[in-house]
Each structure stands twice: as C-alpha cells, then as structure tokens.
C-alpha positions, 0 to 999 in steps of 0.5 A, spaced: 500 500 499 502 507 498 503 512 503 498 516 501 493 511 500 494 508 508 494 516 510 487 517 506 484 510 510 486 512 516 483 518 515 477 515 513 475 512 519 476 511 526 477 503 529 478 500 535 483 494 534 486 489 537 493 489 540 499 486 535 504 488 531 503 491 524 505 484 521 499 480 525 492 479 522 488 478 529 481 478 527 476 476 522 478 481 516 484 483 519 487 488 524 482 493 522 476 488 521 474 492 515 479 488 510 485 493 510 492 490 510 499 493 510 503 488 504 507 490 498 509 486 492 503 481 492 501 477 486 496 478 482 495 471 478 497 464 481 497 457 479 497 450 482 505 451 481 506 459 480 506 463 486 504 458 490 509 456 496 506 451 500 499 447 500 497 443 506 491 439 507 486 442 513 483 435 516 475 436 517 471 441 514 471 448 517 469 455 513 473 460 518 478 464 516 485 464 518 488 469 523 496 470 524 500 472 530 507 472 531 509 467 525 503 462 527 497 462 523 490 459 527 484 456 524 478 451 527 476 446 524 470 440 525 473 433 523 467 428 523 467 422 528 468 414 526 462 411 526 458 417 528 453 421 525 453 428 520 452 432 527 458 427 531 463 432 530 470 433 534 471 441 534 478 443 534 483 449 533 490 448 529 497 451 530 501 452 523 508 455 522 506 461 516 513 459 513 512 452 512 505 450 513 508 445 518 502 443 523 505 445 531 499 443 535 492 440 534 487 440 539 480 438 540 476 444 543 469 441 544 466 434 542 459 435 538 454 430 539 447 432 538 442 433 533 440 441 532 434 442 535 431 445 529 434 446 522 439 442 518 446 445 518 446 449 511 449 446 505 454 453 505 455 452 512 460 448 517 461 446 524 466 451 524 465 457 521 466 463 526 473 466 525 477 466 532 480 472 535 486 474 538 489 480 543 496 477 543 496 474 549 490 468 548 486 465 543 479 465 543 475 461 539 467 460 538 463 455 536 456 458 536 452 454 542 457 449 542 461 453 547 466 458 546 474 458 549 480 462 550 486 457 548 494 459 549 497 461 543 504 457 544 500 450 546 493 451 545 492 449 552 485 451 554 485 456 559 477 456 560 471 455 557 464 457 556 457 454 554 452 459 557 451 462 551 444 458 549 439 460 544 436 455 537 441 456 532 438 455 524 442 453 519 449 452 524 453 457 527 457 463 523 458 470 526 465 471 529 467 474 535 470 482 536 475 484 542 474 490 546 476 493 552 478 485 555 471 482 553 470 477 547 463 480 544 459 475 540 452 476 536 447 471 539 441 470 533 437 464 534 430 461 531 428 463 538 432 468 541 436 474 539 441 478 544 448 480 544 453 478 550 460 479 552 465 475 555 470 477 560 477 475 556 480 472 563 474 469 566 470 467 560 464 469 565 458 473 562 459 481 563 453 483 560 447 480 555 443 484 552 436 482 549 434 484 542 429 479 540 423 482 535 417 479 533 419 477 527 417 470 522 424 469 521 429 471 527 436 468 525 442 472 524 450 470 523 453 477 523 460 479 526 460 485 531 465 492 529 467 496 534 468 504 533 470 510 536 465 515 535 467 522 539 471 519 543 467 514 545 467 506 543 460 503 540 460 496 539 455 496 532 451 489 531 447 488 525 442 482 527 435 480 524 431 486 524 435 491 526 443 494 527 444 497 534 450 499 537 452 498 544 456 501 550 461 496 551 461 498 558 454 496 560 451 493 554 446 498 553 443 500 546 446 507 544 442 507 538 438 502 532 436 503 525 430 498 524 430 495 517 423 490 516 424 484 517 431 483 514 434 476 516 440 471 516 444 478 516 451 476 515 456 482 513 460 485 518 459 492 518 465 498 516 465 504 518 469 511 515 467 518 512 462 519 520 458 513 517 457 506 519 455 502 512 451 496 513 447 491 509 440 488 511 440 480 509 435 476 505 428 479 504 430 485 500 437 487 501 439 494 503 445 497 504 444 503 509 449 509 511 448 510 518 450 517 522 453 513 528 451 519 534 444 518 535 440 516 541 435 511 541 431 509 535 434 514 529 431 511 523 427 517 520 434 521 522 440 518 522 440 514 516 444 519 511 442 514 504 440 507 503 440 503 496 436 497 495 438 492 489 437 485 489 442 485 483 448 487 487 448 489 495 451 483 498 447 477 503 454 474 505 460 478 503 462 484 507 463 491 504 470 494 503 471 502 504 477 505 499 478 512 500 472 516 498 468 509 494 464 503 498 466 497 493 461 491 493 461 483 491 454 480 491 453 473 492 451 472 485 458 475 483 457 483 481 461 488 483 459 494 484 463 501 486 458 506 490 460 514 492 461 512 500 458 519 502 452 519 497 451 512 495 452 514 487 453 508 483 459 509 479 460 501 476 456 495 476 460 489 473 459 482 473 466 478 474 462 471 475 462 465 480 459 465 487 461 469 492 460 468 500 469 470 502 468 478 504 473 482 499 481 485 502 484 490 500 492 490 500 498 492 496 493 498 493 489 491 490 482 488 491 483 481 492 476 476 491 475 469 492 470 466 489 466 460 491 469 456 486 476 457 488 477 462 483 481 469 485 480 475 482 483 482 483 481 488 482 484 496 481 480 500 485 477 506 483 471 509 480 471 505 473 472 497 473 479 494 471 481 486 472 489 486 474 488 478 474 485 471 475 487 465 478 484 458 480 485 453 485 482 447 487 476 446 492 470 450 494 472 457 498 468 460 503 473 463 507 476 470 508 483 471 506 488 473 511 494 476 509 502 477 513 509 477 510 506 479 504 503 473 503 496 471 502 493 465 506 487 461 502 483 456 505 479 452 500 475 446 501 481 442 500 487 445 504 490 451 506 495 455 501 500 460 502 500 464 495 506 469 494 511 472 488 516 468 488 519 471 482 520 477 487 525 472 492 
C-alpha cells in the first residue's frame, strides 16, 4: 500500500483494534476488522505451481478464516467422529508455522454429539465457521452454541471454556467474535431469541447480556460486531435480524438503533468511515444503509444519510470494503459495484462471474476477491472497473483471506495455501 493510500485510509475511519504488531492479522478481516492490510509486492495471479509457496491439507471441514500472530497461523475445523452421524464432530483448533505450513499443534476444544434442535446445517455452512480472535496474549475460539474457549497461543492449552450462550441455532453457527476492553463480544441471533453478550477475557464469565429479540417470522442472523470510536467514545455496532444497534462496551446498554423491517440471516460485518457506519440488512430485500452513529434511541428516521436497495448488487454474505471515498461491494451472485461512500451514487456495476461468500480484502493497493468456486480475482480500486488478474485453485472457498509477510493465506475445501510473489525472492 502506498503512503498516500495508507494515510487516507487512516483518516477515513477510526476503529478500535486488538493489540498486536503491524505484521499480525488478529481477527476476521485483519487488524481493523474492515479488510485493510499493509502489504507490498503481492501477486495478481497464481496457480498450482506459480506463486504458491506451500499447500497443506487441513483435517475435517471448516469455513473459518485464518488469523496470524507472531509467525503462527491459527484456524478452527470440525473433524467427523468415526462411526458417528453428521453432527458427531470433534471441534478443533490448529496452529501452523506460516513459513513452512507445518502443524505445530492440533487440539480438540469441544465434542459435538447432538442433533440440532431445529433446522439442519446449511449446505454452505460448517460446524467451524466463526473466525478466531486474539489480543496478542491469548487465542479466543467460538463455535456458536457449542461453546467458546480461551487458549494459550504457544501450546493450545485450554484456559477456560464457556457453554452459557444458549439459543436455538438455525443452519449452524456463523458470526465471529470481536474484542474490546478485555471482553469478547458475540452476537447470538437464534431461531428463538436474539441477544448480544460480552465475556470476560480472563475468566470467560458473562459480563453483560443484552436482549434484542423482535417479533419477526425469522429471527436468525450470523453477523460479526465492529468496535468503533465516535467522538472519543467506543461503540459496538452489531447488525442482527430486523435492526442494527450500537452498544456501550461498559454496560451493554443500547446507544442507538436503525430498523430495517424483517431482514434476516444478516451476515456482512459493518465498515466505518467518513463519520458513517455502512450496514447490509441481509435476506428479504437486501439494503445497504449509511448511518450517522451520533444519535440516541431509535434513529431510523433521523440518522440514515442514504440507502441503496437492489437485489442485483447488495451482498447478503460478503462484507463491504471502504477505500478512500469509494465503497466497494461484491454480491453473492458475482456482481462487483463501486459506490460513492458519501452519497451512495453508483459509479459502476460489473459482473465478474462466480458466487461469493468470502469478503473482499484491500492490500498492496489492490482489491482481492475469492469466489466459492476457488477463483481469485484482483481488481484495481477506483471508479472504473479494471481487472488485474484471475487465478484458480482447487476446492470450494468460503473463507476470507489472511495477509502477513507480504503473502496471502487462502483456505479452500482441500487445504490451506500460502501465495506470494516468488519471482521477487
């Protein structure tokens, strides 16, 4: 990334981030949680031999994205138990050396031995979909209603576990945790009840729990919170079924909310910049909202600066990407769009092909996409569509990139890849 782009990106938004070095990738979508990564010399194409430093198999199945700290990569997976049914799984966490791909430890965290109360696991989901998070001291893994745990980084030793976050899941688990002020915050949007909870990072005990269940026909969602700083005060922005709300980290009390009807199965993580929070409303009528997070109470009628509604290009699953004054979107159906972040004006809409669940990443001055079919597409940012490269790896891909040491780390159905510009070495 150029110095100019980095400065503009830092000015564009103020986000509270976990502790760690600039080379770390400590949570879903990187240090800021918004898909921006400092890197240089990243490749724009790769294949089985070209620019692939290593590929290693990952046991079991999981769609969680990797995170990276101090030269080690962490990810979760679910391994079927021999002779068991589809829900008899060993829920595990792995630690790999990022230079070699060697597994340093592989530990079972929970056993899953019961059939879901309602609804089967969705075909695009797994028993290990939430991405881990780290504060640089410990590793936090979350498996939805199956439990949450704190692990030692070097050994994987379990420090504490929590099984108190109960609700009836629909289609499995999904939303990743966020760290703020010594707490791990998760959204728990089930088929029956919806709430946001904060766990003490030292003990795993619930610090606060805030209900937000609405009387709607579908209540389940899978979103990841984003911690932002508004006029010197932290807010935890949590999209969910029927609404997005911001909470006070100290108390869990709601600060503001915006309603969006009966939107459900909300997945994209918000992004924040230009004094606006950008939120997608999920299934139903997908709508993109730009919200001024300075109000109190229900601000649906007063603090929505603009909104866009289009079944063609508002994503259901991938998060958005804010680059300078532009908001980039990739829809589940493979339509790339660029909007003016301040006004919502459409600059372009272009079908790139494929289907998408992974969120886009901005690194080395380029936009990186990864389709469900395993195709990686690199775009030039800006208000005109420009494709720089297209590559294919074997295996379906639902996980989002991790970036460290000027390399991309991509998890597919068949394994984990380290991708980097080998000609520059």
